[in-house]
N, C-alpha and C positions, 0 to 999 in steps of 0.2 A: 289564543288567536288561531284562526283557521289558516291552513295552508291553501295554496292555489288549487290543488287537486280537490281538497275538501269543499271549497267554494263551488267549484264546477259540479261536483257530485250533488251538493245541496240544490244548486240551481236546476239540475236535471231532474231531481226528485220533485221540486216544486212546480216545474213547468215541463210536463212530459212531451211537449212538442219537440220537433227536431230543430226548429229555428229559434233563435233568441230574440231577434228583432232589434230595432234601433234603441228602444228604451232599455232593453236588457243589456245591450252592449255599452250604453252610456253608464248604466249603474255598475256594471262589472269593471269598466275603466276607472270609475271613481273609487271603487273598493280596492282595486289593485294599487292605485296611486296612494291611497291612504295607507295601505299595508307597507308600501315601499318607504314612505315618509316615516312611519313608525319604526321600521327597522333601522333606518338611518339615524333617527334620534336615539335609539337604544345603543347603537354603535358609538356615536359621539359621546354619549354620557358614560359609556364604558371606558372610552379613551380618557376622558377627563378624570374619572374616578380612580382608575387603576394604573394606566400607563403613564400619563403625564405628571402624576404626583411622585413617581419613582425616579430618583435622580439618575440612577444608572441607565434606565431606558431613555431618558431625555438626552443624556450624554451620548448614548449610542446613536440616536437619531441625528443629533448634531454632527457627529463624526461622519456618519454615512452621508449626510447631506453635503458636507464639505468635500468628501471624496468623489461625489457624483457631479460636482461642478466642473466645467460649465455645462449647462443643459442644452446648449446649441450644437454640441458635437458629440461624437461617439466616445464612450468611456474606454480608456486604455486599461488593459488587464482587468476586464470586468469580472472574470471568474475569481480572481484573487480578492477583489474588493468585496464581492458578495459572500465568498466563503469566510472571510474575516468577520463579516457582520453576523453571520449565523453562528 
């Protein structure tokens, strides 16, 4: 898959003009949105395959979630909570 810089370089090679135009910006927007969605899908599949099937990591996330409750106020002793999680 191309990175954003590679896409911009390819676009500049294909269109030597200095402006992209409305159609080019629309196409670039669609391409970047597609790339973002694909990376999010890769990330969620990684989480489902590797992290969520491991019982120790699920227990760690449940413990961390319980320590970070309630979400409406500040966490007391946040450094201690986060250092225990790492």
